[in-house]
N, C-alpha and C positions, 0 to 999 in steps of 0.2 A: 506483754510487758506492763508493769505497773506504771501508772501515770505519775509523772513528776509534777506536783502541784505546789504552787506558791500562793501566798496571800496576794502579793503584788509583783508584777514584772515591770521594771523600769527600763525602757528602751532608750538608750542614749546616755553617755557618761560625761557630758559637759557639765557646766555649773548647775543647770536646772535639774538634770537627771541625778547627778551625784548628791545634790542637796535633798531631793525627794527621797532617794534611797536611804540616806542617812537619817532623815526625819522619821521615816517609817520603821527603820531598824531599831532606832532608839525607843520606839513605842512597842517593841517586841514582835513586830510583824515578820513573817518569813518572806524575805525580799530577794529577788534576783535582779542584779544590775547588769544588763546586757549592753555591751558597747562595741562599736566597730574599731578595731585596732588601727592606730596610726592616724586617726582623724583629728586635725587641729583646725579650729576656725580662724580665719583672718580677723585680727583684732588688735587694736592699739594697746590693749591690756590695762586701761586705766580703771582703778577701783576707788570709790570715794570713802571717806572716813566712816560713814554710816555702815557700809558693807563690812569694813574691817572690824568694827565694833560688834555689829549684830551677829556676824558669823565667825567670830573669834579667829581671824586670820593672823597667824604669827608674823612677826616682823621679818623673819628670815626669808619669807616668800616674796618680799618686796625687792625687786631688782633695782628700783630707783624710786626716788621721791620727788615728784614735780612740785615746784614752788611758784611757778608762773606759767602763763600761756601766751602765745603770740598768734594773733589773727593777721593774716596776710590777704590784702584785697586784690582784685583783678589788676589794679594799677601798681601793685607791689607796695602799697602803703602798709605800714606795720603798726599794730597796736599791741603793746605788751601789757598784760594784765597780771598783777601780782596776786598770789593766793595768800591773803593775810591770815596770820595765826593758824597755819595748818599746811597740809600738803595733800596731793593726790598720789596714792600708791600706784606703782606700775608693776605688773606681773607678766611673766612669760607664760602664755597659755599652755604650752606643752608641759610645763612643770606644775603650774597651778591646778590645772584640771586633774592631773594624775594624783596630786596631793588630796584633792577633794574626793576622788574615787576611793583612794586608799583609806581616808578617814571614814567613809561609809562602810567599808569592809571591816574596819576595826570595831565599828559599832554593831556588826552582825550581818550586814548585807553580803550576799554571795555574789562574787564577780565572775563574769564569763565573757569571753571574747566571741563575737558573732555579729553577722549582718542581718538585720531584720528583713524578712521577705514577705510575710503575710500573717494575717490573723483571722480566725473564724470563731463564731459563737458555737459552743457545744453545750447545750443546756445552760446551766448557771455559770459555766466556766468559759474562759477564752483560750483557744489554742493558738499559741504563738510559734510560728515557724521561722527559723533563722538558719543562716548558712555559715559554716565554719570551714576555713581553708587552712591547710597545713603550709608551712613555709615552702615557697617555690612551686606550689601546686598551680596547675593551669586548668581552667574550666570552672564548673559550677561549685566544686567543693562538696562537702558533706552537709546534707540538710538534717537538722535536728528540730525537735519541738518540745515545748513545755506547756503547762497549763497554769492559769492564774484566775483568781477571783476578780481581779481588777488590773488594769494596765495604765501606766503613765507613759505617754508618748513625748519624749524629750529629744527627739531625733532631728531637730533642726527645721529650718524653713522648708516648705513643701513637704511636710511630714508624711512619710510613708505610713506610719501608724494611723495618723489622722485620716488619710485617704482610704485606707483599708477598713477603718472603723466607721466611715461615713460621717465624720464630723463636718458639719456644714461650713462652706467657705474655704476649706483647705486648699483647693485647687485654684481658686480665683484671686487669692491675695496678691497685693502689689509688692514688688521687691526692688531693692537697690542691690546691684551686684558689687561685691567688695573683693579687693585683691591687695595683698601686702607681701612684702619681702622682709625677712629678718636677716640683717647683715651684721657682720662683725664691725665694731667701732674701731677705726684705725687709730694708731697712736697719736697722730696729729690731725686735728680737725680745724676747719676755718671758722671765721666769725659767724657764719650762718648756723652753726650748731651749738646748742647749750644743753649739757647733760641734765640740767634741772628744769628744762622748759619743754612744754608740749606745743608744737607748731601746728596750726590749722590753716590750710590754704584754700581760698575761694577763688581759684583762677581757672578759666575755661579750659586751658590746655592740660590742666591737672584733673579737673572734673567739670563737665558742663552743667551739672545739676545737683551736685552734692559737695564734697570737699576732699582734699587730700590731707595727709597727716605725716608728721615726723615725730615719733614719740621715743623718748629715751628708755632703754632697758639695761642700764648699767654698761656691761661690756658689749652689748648689742643695741640695735635700733629696730623699731618697726616703722617701715616706710610704706604707705599705702594710699589707696583712693577708692572711691565708689561712684557708681552711676547707674541710673535706670535706663540709660541709652545703650541698647544692645550692640549698636554699631561702634561704640566708643572703645578704643583699645586701652584697657586698664594697665596692661603690662608696659605698653609704650609710655603711658603717662607716668608710671612709677619710675621707669627708666629716665625720663626727662627730669623728674623731681630729684632723683639721685644725682644726676649730672649738675643740676642747678645748685645743689648744696655741696658740691665737690666730693661726692661719695660714689661716683660711677664705678670706680675700680675696687670698691670695698668688697670683701669676701661675702658671698651669698651663702647663708646657712640653710635656709629653707624658704619656701614660698607657699602661700595658700590662697584659695579663692572660694567664695560661697555667696549665695543670695542672702540678703538681710531683709526681713519683713519690716514694713514701715507703718503698720497699723495693727492693733490687737484684733484678733478674730472676734466676731460677734458672739461666737459660742465656742467653748473649749472642750465640751464633752459630747459624747454620742447618745446621751440619754439612757445608757445601759450600764457600762462598766469601764469605759475608756475615757481618760482625760488627758489634755495636752498641757505642756509647760514650756517656758522659755521661748526660743525662736519659733518652735512649732505652734505656739499660741499667739505669735505675732508681737510679743512684748519687747520690742526694740524701740527705744525712744526716737521719734521723728526728729529731723534736723541734726541731732547729735550722733545718732547711730549707737548710743550707749546701750549695752545689753547685759553686762555681767550681773549688776545688782538686781535688775528686774528679772533676770533668769533665775537667780537663786531664790528671790522672794516668790516667784511663780512656782518653783519646784516645791518650796516649803508649803505654800498654800494648796497646791495640788495634793500633796501628801496628807495634809490635814483634812481636806475634803474627802479623800478616799477612805481615811480612817473612820470618818463619820458615816460614810456610805456602808462600809463593812460592818459597822456596829448596829446599823439600823435597817439595812437593805432598802433604804429609800434613795432612789436614783436622783431625786431633787437635791440631795446633799452634794452631788458633784458640781452643781452650779455655783456653790459657795466660793470656789477658788476665784473665778472671774469676778464675782460680785464683790468680794473682799478686796481684790486687787484694784478694781476700778473705783471703789469708794475712796481709796487713798490717792490714786494716781490718775484718775480720769482728767482732771483739770490741767495738770502739767502736760499730759499727752496731747490734749486739745491745743494748748498754747504752743507747744513745739511743732505740732502739725501745721498750724496756721503760719508759724514762723517760716517753716520750710516752703510752704506753698507760696508765700508772698516774697520772701527774701532771696530764695535760691534760683528764681526763674530767669533773671537777666543779670548781666554784668553791672548795669547801672544800679540795680537794687542791691546787689552784693557789695558794691562800693559803699552804698549808703549804710548797709548793715554793719560793715567793719567800722565806718566812721562813727556810727551810733555807739559802738563798743568802747569808744574813748571816754564816754560818760562814766563818772565814778559811781553814780547810783546804779546804772546798768550793771557795771562790773560787780558791785557788792551784792546786789540782789540775785544776780545770776549765779554767782559762786555759792552763796548761802543756800540757794535752792538745789544746786548740784550736790554740794557736800552733805546736806541733810535730807535730800530727797523729798522736799516739800516746798511749796510756794510760801514765801515769807509774808505774813500779813501784819507784822507789827509796825510797819511804816507806810500807812495808806497814802500819804501825800507823795512819797517817793514813787509809788506805783502810778499815781496820777501824772506826775512830772514825766515819768518815762513814757506813758501812753501818749502824752502830747508830743514829745520829741519823736516817738515812733511814727505817729501819723504825719508829722512834719517831714521826716525822711521819706516816707512812703509816697506822699503827695508831691514831693519835690520842692517843698517850701524851704527846708533846711539845705543850705549850700554844702555841696561835697567838693572838697579840694581835689 
């Protein structure tokens, strides 16, 4: 049989993979987007204005617009933070991801349902093997294969593509395990719920080392938590959180769980013709767990790097994706990593962290950085002021009520 050869095969149809496929298809590349059917990542679904603008997300995909955030401390102290002059868009990942995949198809990418199983080098090409199951089929299903000049692995944390291709560090990365439930919003809710507010909870019984969340999705809610402690029951924690906010009996629509990487891999390519993007490359923001914007940017940068590789046959071009990403986001990732390391380790520090969030300078600079995806440098004295307060809380000089 004649080989089915693509310029690029993108494995994984989440925001990273769909964006990579769209970018490549718009450049005229022959692209296959291979996605596992029914896979939805646990995610609060928050997207900042920069993502909406950069990737032309239509308003009808936003199921809610959050205009404030509430931080809840271990002692149940609450700090409400308004989002001045703007909002954070909320999306349902099952709808949002499919829309991105379909947009890639409309630009020329070929879509196919299948589960990646292996890849092998065959000369200048990569042979990608995947499994297809028919509805109701039991067993291994039917194995098929295609060939590509290059591959984008956007298949999530612990990437099968990355491990099969020998990308360094794929198997050793650190993860937080996340779990959430999408529930139907009841007609009557109590005072603990606000459909225009994102709640973030730093309580030990909700998460010992990360946080829990309650995010509005219009007619539904995302209620979830995460932890690196494998002995901690995420389902029980979400159940308690639902009970605490009076939604224990609300209708469960679906639930999902998955590992979230907490640090970008030191290398995203295999030095031949495979590159990783999104969670596969480890680009989830520490402390916040935010990943959609970084996934889409990573997918775009991976596609651009592959285009340069295909045009020049220089494998060094594959490294440009990580280099360009880290040039813009290295410092924010370092700051967030330090924040998670210091502030999430004990309840006393968590209490101090939430208390620190009462400061208006902290609120303003934090949200400006989140909304625009860059650290704001226009107010250097405010940064100095925050640093002094930060150290005061960390060293116990600042009193916590």
